Every structure is written in structure tokens, then in C-alpha cells.
C-alpha positions in Angstrom: 115.2 84.3 90.1 112.7 83.4 87.3 111.1 86.8 87.8 114.4 88.5 87.6 115.3 86.7 84.5 112.0 87.6 83.0 112.4 91.4 83.4 116.0 91.3 82.5 115.0 89.7 79.3 112.3 92.1 78.6 114.5 95.1 79.3 117.3 93.6 77.1 114.8 93.4 74.2 113.5 96.8 74.8 116.9 98.3 74.8 117.7 96.6 71.5 114.5 98.0 69.9 114.3 101.5 71.5 113.8 103.8 68.6 115.4 107.2 68.3 112.9 109.7 69.6 113.2 112.8 67.4 111.5 115.9 68.5 112.5 115.7 72.1 113.6 119.0 73.4 115.6 119.7 76.6 114.4 122.7 78.7 116.4 124.2 81.5 115.5 126.7 83.9 116.7 128.1 87.3 113.9 127.9 89.8 114.4 129.4 93.3 118.2 128.9 92.8 118.0 125.3 91.6 118.7 124.6 87.9 116.2 121.9 86.6 116.4 120.1 83.4 113.4 118.3 81.6 112.8 116.5 78.3 109.7 117.6 76.3 108.1 115.5 73.7 104.8 115.2 71.8 102.4 117.4 70.0 102.3 121.0 71.1 98.5 120.8 71.4 98.6 117.5 73.3 97.2 117.1 76.9 100.1 117.5 79.2 101.5 114.8 81.4 104.5 115.1 83.8 106.9 112.0 84.7 108.8 111.9 88.0 111.5 109.4 88.6 112.8 107.8 91.8 116.0 108.1 93.8 119.2 107.3 91.9 117.3 107.3 88.6 116.7 110.2 86.1 114.2 111.1 83.3 115.6 108.2 81.2 113.6 105.8 83.4 110.6 106.8 81.2 112.2 106.2 77.8 109.9 103.2 77.2 106.8 105.1 78.2 107.3 108.4 76.3 106.8 106.9 72.9 103.5 105.3 73.5 102.3 108.5 75.3 103.2 110.8 72.5 101.6 108.3 69.9 98.4 108.6 71.9 98.6 112.4 71.6 100.0 113.3 75.0 102.6 116.0 75.5 105.2 114.7 77.9 107.6 116.4 80.3 110.1 114.0 81.9 111.9 115.9 84.7 115.3 115.4 86.4 114.9 116.0 90.0 117.6 117.9 92.0 120.9 116.0 92.2 119.9 113.6 89.4 120.4 113.6 85.6 121.1 117.0 84.1 119.7 119.0 86.9 121.9 120.7 89.3 122.9 119.3 92.8 122.5 122.0 95.4 124.5 121.7 98.6 121.7 122.9 100.7 119.8 119.9 102.1 116.5 121.8 102.1 116.5 121.7 98.2 115.7 118.1 98.4 112.7 118.1 100.8 109.6 116.7 99.1 107.6 119.9 99.7 110.4 122.0 98.1 110.9 119.7 95.2 107.1 119.7 94.5 107.1 123.5 94.5 110.2 123.5 92.1 108.6 121.0 89.7 105.2 122.8 89.8 106.9 126.1 88.7 109.0 124.4 86.1 106.0 122.7 84.6 103.9 125.8 84.8 106.4 127.9 82.9 106.2 125.2 80.1 102.4 125.4 80.1 102.1 121.9 81.7 99.2 122.9 83.9 96.9 121.4 84.7 98.7 118.1 84.0 98.5 114.5 84.8 101.4 113.8 87.2 103.1 110.3 87.3 105.5 109.6 90.1 107.6 106.5 90.8 109.1 105.9 94.2 110.6 109.1 95.4 108.8 110.8 92.5 105.5 109.5 93.9 106.3 111.3 97.2 107.0 114.4 95.3 103.6 113.9 93.3 101.7 113.6 96.6 103.1 116.9 97.9 102.4 118.5 94.4 98.7 117.6 94.4 98.4 118.7 98.1 100.1 122.0 97.5 98.9 122.9 94.1 95.8 121.0 93.5 94.8 123.4 90.7 97.8 122.3 88.7 96.9 118.6 88.8 94.3 117.0 86.5 94.9 113.4 87.6 97.5 111.5 89.6 99.4 108.2 89.0 101.5 106.8 91.9 103.8 104.0 90.8 105.3 102.0 93.7 105.3 105.3 95.5 107.1 106.2 98.7 104.9 107.3 101.4 103.6 106.5 104.9 104.9 103.1 105.9 106.0 100.9 108.8 109.3 99.9 107.3 111.3 97.2 109.1 114.4 98.6 111.0 117.7 98.0 109.1 120.0 95.3 110.3 123.4 96.2 111.6 125.0 94.8 108.5 122.7 97.0 106.3 123.5 100.0 108.3 127.2 99.4 108.1 127.1 98.9 104.4 125.0 102.1 103.9 127.6 104.0 105.8 130.5 102.7 103.7 128.4 103.5 100.6 127.6 107.1 101.6 131.3 107.8 102.5 132.4 106.4 99.2 129.8 108.4 97.3 131.0 111.7 98.8 134.7 110.8 98.4 134.7 109.3 94.9 131.3 109.5 93.3 128.7 107.2 91.9 130.9 104.9 89.8 132.9 104.0 92.9 129.7 103.0 94.7 128.5 101.0 91.7 131.7 99.1 91.7 131.4 98.5 95.4 128.0 96.8 94.8 129.5 94.7 92.0 132.3 93.4 94.3 130.1 92.7 97.4 126.7 91.8 95.9 124.8 94.9 96.9 121.4 95.8 95.5 122.9 97.2 92.3 124.8 94.0 91.6 124.6 93.2 87.8 127.6 91.0 87.0 125.4 88.2 85.8 123.2 90.4 83.6 123.6 90.8 79.8 126.2 93.4 79.1 123.7 96.0 77.6 121.4 95.7 80.6 124.3 96.2 83.1 125.6 99.1 81.1 122.1 100.8 81.1 121.8 100.2 84.9 125.2 101.7 85.5 124.6 104.8 83.4 121.2 105.2 85.1 122.8 105.1 88.6 125.9 107.1 87.8 123.7 110.1 86.7 123.2 110.7 90.4 125.4 113.1 92.4 126.3 112.6 96.0 124.0 115.4 97.2 121.1 113.8 95.2 121.7 110.4 96.9 122.4 111.6 100.4 120.0 114.5 100.8 117.3 112.8 98.7 117.3 109.6 100.7 117.2 111.7 103.9 114.3 113.6 102.6 112.4 110.5 101.7 113.0 109.1 105.2 112.2 112.3 106.9 109.2 113.3 104.8 106.0 114.4 106.6 103.1 111.9 106.8 100.6 112.8 104.0 98.1 110.0 104.1 95.4 111.9 106.1 95.6 114.8 103.7 95.4 112.6 100.8 92.0 111.4 102.0 90.6 114.7 100.8 92.2 114.6 97.3 89.5 115.0 94.5 91.6 114.3 91.6 91.2 111.0 89.7 94.0 108.7 90.8 95.6 105.5 89.7 97.9 103.5 92.1 100.2 101.0 90.5 102.4 98.5 92.3 104.7 95.7 91.1 103.7 92.3 92.5 107.3 91.7 93.5 107.7 94.6 95.7 108.6 93.8 99.3 105.5 93.4 101.4 106.3 96.4 103.6 106.8 98.7 100.5 103.8 97.3 98.8 101.7 98.3 101.9 102.4 102.0 100.9 100.4 101.4 97.7 97.7 99.4 99.5 97.2 102.4 101.9 97.3 105.0 99.1 94.7 103.2 97.1 92.5 102.7 100.2 92.8 106.4 101.3 92.5 108.4 98.1 88.8 108.8 97.2 87.9 106.5 94.2 91.5 105.5 93.5 92.0 102.7 91.0 94.5 100.1 92.0 96.5 97.9 89.6 99.2 95.3 90.4 101.9 94.8 87.6 102.6 91.0 87.2 106.3 90.2 87.1 107.1 93.8 88.0 109.1 95.2 90.9 109.8 98.6 92.2 110.1 100.2 88.7 107.4 98.4 86.6 107.8 101.1 83.8 110.9 99.3 82.7 110.5 95.8 84.3 107.2 95.0 82.5 107.1 97.7 80.0 104.1 96.5 77.8 101.8 95.8 80.8 102.7 99.1 82.4 102.1 101.1 79.3 98.8 99.4 78.6 97.6 100.0 82.1 98.6 103.6 82.1 97.0 104.4 78.7 93.8 102.7 79.6 93.6 105.0 82.7 94.5 108.1 80.7 91.7 107.2 78.2 89.2 107.6 80.9 90.1 111.2 81.8 
């Protein structure tokens, strides 16, 4: 509970001091039938870096990272993945497969001259980043995997977890994200925020409610059914940083352990008092670690 209170307090302070970020431009493009949206910031001649969010998140997950990156001279693309944020939500499940999303992101970034780029991926975005570097290695200058999804031995869900997930999915399809958010508030699900400060709860609700049913359902299925990539990552030659929050469940943290042990020369950093999304749970420490790594490139 103390760790939760710590990150909630940090996020509350960050939300209160988050400056306006002039100069951000939204770019939209239809790539292979999927309309993608991304926010671009930073100097035109800056070195390119692409930020990929996780499931039920959006490009706003990086709002606390973009400012320090642009101040350090980086040109930043924060992308909304299919079914999330301002990107479209295709009804074809294949549009959410990790390989397909990596190809979409690669083409979108290339059209904006973000190649070769550093690619940073959190959770599901980390799985997309893995496919991106395997499928288009010439487009990646370095790789940062933040509490990434990947090859793991996840514990089987309990019958209670399965039943709740089925209710959640049915409600998402029938009534949308806000109804699912309200379900979690009533029944204490993983989105529960009734004891959080109002501004933190509102931020979390807006973050989650930017997800469409297709993004949630097909995206989660794509993560669960993704191909194993660990063996192929053993041949990656791009400089890599693996980041993991110290409060990740052990089975999920083992993904980061394996990635760091497999990718040649990968650096590994654990974020104290951080969980699955340390980029907003321990903002200052995350940004310092990321910028130190980028300075070595």
C-alpha cells in the first residue's frame, strides 16, 4: 500500500505541474487500411525516438517523458496503436497482431522520417517493438523495452478471474469503456480508483476510456497469442535497454529478466517504487535512466 501511495502522490504532483507542450503536432495517415494517429514534438533536426504504449493506454502515457526528451534535443513520435487513443479501431482481428502492428508503426514512422529511430515500448508496446526490430532492423537504431510483454510462463487464471474477464468483455462490447471502468469501481477490479485523489482518478479514467472494444479484445488476444520471439532476439545487434518496475508481479518481471539475459549486451535497470508503467509511476527516475542510456548512443 505504501508503494501505491508513493506513485499516486508522484503522479498527482506531476499532473499538477505538467506544462503545456506547444509545438506538438498530430499526424494521421492511413496505412494498409488502418488510420493511425501520432503526436510529434521536438526539433526538426533532432534524433528520432518512437514511444509505444501498452494495452488500454494511449500516447498520453508518455506525457511526462516527452518534455525531457525534447529538451535533450530528441524528436519524439508518440503513437496511438490500433483501437487506442485517436487511431482507428479496425474490426479485423488481424490488424492487432503484433507483427502487423509493427509493420504499421514502421511505415507510419518511416513516412515521417523517423528511421532509423530509437524505439521505446511499454507492455504490449514492448511486444510490438520486439517484432519491429526483428522485421525491420535497419529502421531501429536502439531499443528500450519497458516492462515488456514477451515470452513468459504466466500462471493460469483462477475461475473467478476468468468469470470477471468474461463479464468485462461482454460489457465492453455492449456499452463501451466507461461502463467497464464503472464495473471496476463497484467491484474492486484492477482499475479501482475510488480512494485516489480526484485528479489522479480522472486521469486514469480518461486514459482507459480512450480504448475501444476492438482494441481491448483483439489487442489482448494478440498479446496472448503472440509468437515466441526470445530465440530470434538472441541475434539482435541493436543496443538495448531493458527496464522493469520493482513491483511487477514475479511472473511478469521474469519477461524482463529473460529479455535482458538474451539480447546481446542488453543493459538492465530496475525502477524502484515502480510497477508496470514506471514512466508515470516513478517519473523522475525513469526519465533519468532513459536519458542516460540515450546519451550513450
